[in-house]
N, C-alpha and C positions, 0 to 999 in steps of 0.2 A: 655142898660144893665146900672146899676148904677156903680160906682165904689166900690172896694172890701173895706170891713170897715178894718179900722187899728186899733188895741188894743191900747189905749195910756196908759202910766204909768208914775208917778212922782217920779224923781230921788231923792232920800232921800239926796243926796248932794246938788247939785244946785236947787233944788226944780222946775225944769223945766218939763212939759210935753213933752215926745218923744215916738216913736214908742215902743212899748214891744219888737219888735225883735233888736232893738239898744241898748239896757240896758243887764245889767248882774243882774241876779237875785238869790239871795240868800235867802235860805228857811231853816224856822226852822219846822223840821218833827214832826207829832204827838209823835213821840217816844222820842222828845228832843233833836236830833241831829240837828246842824247846817250846812249847807254847801253850795257851788255853785250848782245851778242848771242849767247846760247847755241846758236841753232840755225845761226849763220854764214851765213843767208840773207836777212837782214832787208835791206830796200831802204835804198840810202844809201852815205855814204862810208865804207870801213872802215878800221882800223888792228890791227894784231896783234901780240902780246905773249905772251912765255913766261909759262906760270904759275909764276914764281919771282919771290920777294920782289926778290933782287938785279937783274933786268932791270926789274921796277917802279919801283926806286928810280933805276935811270940813266935811264930814261924820264922820269921825273918831273924829275930835275936839269937834263936836257937839254931840256926842254919838246918831247918828241918826239911826243907826242900832238896837242898843239895844232898844230904843223907837218904832220903827217901828215892830220889831218882839217881842216886849214886853218879853224880858228876857235877863240876860247877855250874850254878845257875846266873846268867848274865843279869847286870843290873836292869836292862830292858824289860826283862820279864818281870821283875819284881815291879816297875813302874806300872807296867801294862796291868797286871793283877790289881795294883791298888787303883789304878782308874776305873777299872771295870767295879772295884766295890765301892768307890765314892759314888759312881753313877747309880748303883742300887741301893746305897745306905738310906737315901732320903725319899724312896718311891715306894 
């Protein structure tokens, strides 16, 4: 039996390829909303980010999320992602 295929995605912060399940997916839905996608299956254009504050800050500084989603990202989305990271950082 062959090993199970693990989908890889690139972090928009550190530019490293990692397993999709190890990253946070942020999705721009067809109706224009931008939100965190915990299932990884929501329809729309997705961007992936390592669950670390360092990658978050790098992505924020380089405007990587705006580029990946091809649209401006409201500050509330950045705040929401940062809150989620801070919640998991010490866990």
